[in-house]
Backbone as ProteinMPNN parsed JSONL, in Angstrom:
{"seq_chain_A": "XXXXXXXXXXXXXXXXXXXXXXXXXXXXXXXXXXXXXXXXXXXXXXXXXXXXXXXXXXXXXXX", "coords_chain_A": {"N_chain_A": [[-31.584, -188.229, -86.973], [-30.232, -185.08, -85.829], [-29.577, -184.35, -83.263], [-30.744, -180.647, -81.082], [-28.228, -178.327, -80.262], [-27.524, -178.42, -76.528], [-28.949, -175.497, -74.615], [-28.088, -174.834, -72.357], [-26.185, -174.499, -69.841], [-24.086, -176.589, -70.073], [-22.701, -177.13, -72.475], [-20.635, -174.799, -72.307], [-17.213, -173.851, -71.534], [-16.275, -174.47, -68.401], [-17.074, -172.696, -65.963], [-18.137, -170.275, -66.76], [-20.687, -169.133, -67.919], [-23.406, -169.43, -70.111], [-24.526, -166.931, -70.666], [-22.618, -165.435, -70.71], [-20.79, -166.996, -72.838], [-22.369, -166.96, -75.126], [-22.308, -163.914, -75.477], [-19.637, -163.783, -75.647], [-18.942, -164.72, -77.605], [-20.972, -163.13, -79.546], [-19.397, -160.436, -79.19], [-16.744, -161.659, -80.652], [-17.699, -162.608, -83.497], [-18.644, -160.031, -84.288], [-16.084, -158.471, -84.494], [-15.057, -159.853, -86.331], [-16.395, -159.59, -88.245], [-16.217, -156.144, -88.927], [-13.729, -156.143, -88.966], [-13.353, -157.05, -91.519], [-15.04, -155.992, -92.816], [-13.323, -153.466, -92.895], [-11.552, -154.41, -94.864], [-13.044, -154.807, -97.018], [-13.821, -151.794, -97.705], [-10.729, -150.672, -97.533], [-10.198, -152.322, -100.213], [-11.877, -151.078, -102.252], [-10.619, -148.172, -102.061], [-8.349, -148.108, -103.488], [-8.882, -148.702, -105.928], [-10.216, -147.78, -108.971], [-13.684, -144.936, -109.646], [-16.41, -147.057, -111.023], [-17.249, -146.595, -114.403], [-20.238, -145.757, -115.198], [-21.285, -146.641, -117.865], [-24.006, -146.302, -119.607], [-25.107, -143.642, -118.518], [-23.043, -142.243, -120.24], [-23.875, -142.694, -122.689], [-26.434, -141.286, -122.899], [-25.75, -138.863, -122.436], [-24.152, -138.165, -124.536], [-25.724, -138.105, -126.704], [-28.012, -136.493, -128.984], [-30.729, -136.971, -129.277]], "CA_chain_A": [[-31.758, -186.982, -87.079], [-29.13, -184.868, -84.877], [-29.605, -183.297, -81.28], [-29.935, -179.796, -80.922], [-27.149, -177.781, -78.739], [-28.673, -177.73, -75.444], [-28.665, -174.162, -74.097], [-27.472, -174.873, -70.652], [-24.114, -173.807, -69.615], [-22.991, -178.147, -70.14], [-21.641, -176.385, -73.397], [-19.888, -173.382, -71.945], [-16.391, -173.949, -70.877], [-16.058, -173.785, -66.943], [-16.589, -171.567, -64.494], [-18.528, -169.252, -67.987], [-22.449, -169.439, -67.925], [-24.119, -169.273, -70.997], [-25.122, -165.725, -71.287], [-20.722, -165.25, -71.133], [-20.216, -167.323, -74.114], [-22.905, -165.804, -76.217], [-21.902, -162.431, -75.751], [-18.447, -163.724, -76.22], [-19.221, -165.326, -79.643], [-21.351, -162.453, -80.373], [-18.537, -159.943, -80.124], [-16.284, -162.14, -81.987], [-18.601, -162.328, -84.91], [-18.565, -157.999, -83.945], [-14.617, -158.221, -84.432], [-14.642, -160.363, -87.333], [-17.512, -158.532, -88.895], [-15.463, -155.067, -88.555], [-12.504, -156.446, -89.505], [-13.891, -157.883, -93.061], [-15.388, -154.354, -93.915], [-12.483, -152.575, -93.315], [-10.485, -154.695, -95.501], [-13.784, -154.609, -97.789], [-13.331, -150.744, -97.503], [-9.333, -150.688, -98.142], [-9.973, -152.27, -101.75], [-12.721, -149.773, -102.759], [-10.319, -147.252, -101.812], [-7.544, -148.131, -104.502], [-9.938, -148.723, -107.092], [-10.881, -145.964, -109.662], [-14.982, -146.008, -109.038], [-16.963, -147.972, -112.344], [-17.475, -145.507, -114.851], [-21.543, -145.557, -115.777], [-21.444, -146.233, -119.471], [-25.764, -145.83, -119.34], [-25.111, -142.077, -118.68], [-22.145, -141.748, -121.103], [-24.867, -142.882, -123.638], [-27.406, -140.274, -123.295], [-25.749, -137.534, -122.286], [-23.741, -137.343, -126.338], [-27.612, -138.799, -128.156], [-29.036, -134.935, -128.429], [-32.036, -137.214, -129.645]], "C_chain_A": [[-31.105, -186.568, -86.014], [-30.097, -183.85, -83.553], [-29.66, -181.964, -81.789], [-28.325, -179.654, -79.671], [-28.078, -177.693, -77.658], [-28.146, -176.279, -75.139], [-27.867, -173.624, -72.745], [-25.698, -174.812, -70.854], [-23.301, -175.383, -69.826], [-22.074, -177.512, -71.391], [-20.37, -175.622, -73.538], [-18.449, -174.166, -71.519], [-16.987, -173.011, -69.151], [-15.835, -172.99, -66.204], [-17.525, -169.957, -65.73], [-20.192, -170.124, -67.984], [-22.807, -168.868, -69.588], [-23.7, -168.276, -71.662], [-23.375, -165.219, -71.853], [-20.475, -165.59, -71.961], [-21.201, -167.051, -75.165], [-22.423, -165.006, -76.432], [-20.559, -162.653, -76.213], [-18.104, -163.945, -77.277], [-19.334, -164.286, -80.53], [-19.934, -161.146, -80.73], [-17.027, -160.277, -80.758], [-16.52, -162.098, -83.471], [-18.351, -160.514, -85.446], [-16.803, -158.062, -85.095], [-14.421, -158.327, -86.206], [-15.306, -159.972, -88.743], [-16.851, -156.669, -89.251], [-14.507, -155.066, -89.701], [-12.633, -156.686, -91.515], [-13.989, -156.699, -93.961], [-14.16, -153.224, -93.636], [-11.689, -153.646, -94.683], [-11.626, -154.251, -96.837], [-13.373, -152.1, -98.737], [-11.499, -150.15, -98.525], [-9.207, -151.156, -99.426], [-11.018, -151.006, -102.09], [-11.933, -148.454, -103.189], [-9.223, -146.825, -102.58], [-8.026, -148.876, -105.437], [-10.52, -147.443, -107.395], [-12.737, -146.621, -109.764], [-15.175, -145.927, -110.983], [-17.199, -146.305, -113.135], [-19.241, -146.331, -115.386], [-21.379, -145.627, -117.094], [-23.398, -145.739, -119.656], [-25.605, -144.283, -119.904], [-24.073, -141.457, -119.516], [-22.897, -141.861, -122.733], [-25.889, -141.376, -123.909], [-26.734, -139.273, -123.123], [-25.214, -137.06, -124.154], [-24.857, -137.887, -126.985], [-28.049, -137.87, -127.572], [-30.372, -135.986, -129.089], [-33.127, -136.696, -128.786]], "O_chain_A": [[-31.133, -187.341, -85.057], [-30.954, -182.993, -83.335], [-28.936, -181.705, -82.751], [-27.745, -180.353, -78.84], [-29.155, -177.1, -77.7], [-26.99, -175.961, -75.418], [-27.339, -172.59, -72.338], [-24.702, -174.98, -71.557], [-22.072, -175.426, -69.759], [-20.853, -177.418, -71.27], [-19.457, -175.665, -74.363], [-18.677, -175.301, -71.1], [-17.551, -171.968, -68.82], [-14.768, -172.552, -65.775], [-17.419, -168.784, -65.373], [-20.557, -171.298, -68.033], [-22.313, -167.826, -70.018], [-22.974, -168.233, -72.655], [-23.027, -164.807, -72.96], [-19.733, -164.797, -72.542], [-20.685, -166.895, -76.272], [-21.899, -164.926, -77.544], [-20.139, -161.906, -77.097], [-17.134, -163.498, -77.89], [-18.702, -164.071, -81.565], [-19.5, -160.877, -81.85], [-16.285, -159.424, -81.244], [-15.787, -161.692, -84.373], [-18.025, -160.009, -86.52], [-16.686, -157.677, -86.259], [-13.969, -157.531, -87.028], [-14.879, -160.033, -89.896], [-17.512, -156.15, -90.15], [-14.41, -154.454, -90.764], [-11.855, -156.371, -92.415], [-13.512, -156.387, -95.051], [-14.191, -152.152, -94.241], [-11.261, -152.888, -95.553], [-11.204, -153.432, -97.653], [-12.931, -151.569, -99.756], [-11.273, -149.57, -99.586], [-8.273, -150.672, -100.065], [-10.509, -149.885, -102.11], [-12.221, -147.759, -104.164], [-8.9, -145.637, -102.613], [-7.364, -149.872, -105.729], [-11.017, -146.522, -106.747], [-13.151, -147.776, -109.871], [-14.59, -145.274, -111.847], [-17.285, -145.211, -112.577], [-19.237, -147.445, -115.912], [-21.308, -144.523, -117.633], [-23.669, -144.553, -119.848], [-25.807, -143.804, -121.02], [-24.081, -140.23, -119.604], [-22.517, -141.231, -123.72], [-25.956, -140.667, -124.913], [-27.172, -138.394, -123.865], [-25.629, -136.119, -124.831], [-24.624, -138.116, -128.172], [-28.42, -137.803, -126.401], [-31.216, -135.179, -129.478], [-34.303, -136.899, -129.091]]}, "name": "protein", "num_of_chains": 1, "seq": "XXXXXXXXXXXXXXXXXXXXXXXXXXXXXXXXXXXXXXXXXXXXXXXXXXXXXXXXXXXXXXX"}
């Protein structure tokens, strides 16, 4: 079994507390997430919306 990482400032770079290191990691994760969401939105803007074939069938069938 591997040992879990220590939660003290030993893992953080010198001069940085564990809280600061966590805040920095969280900020990077949020930036990466925002960048990924923007790329997904750009991809959706260029694509045409998918047509719902079920709704088209129900409109043309007067049964």
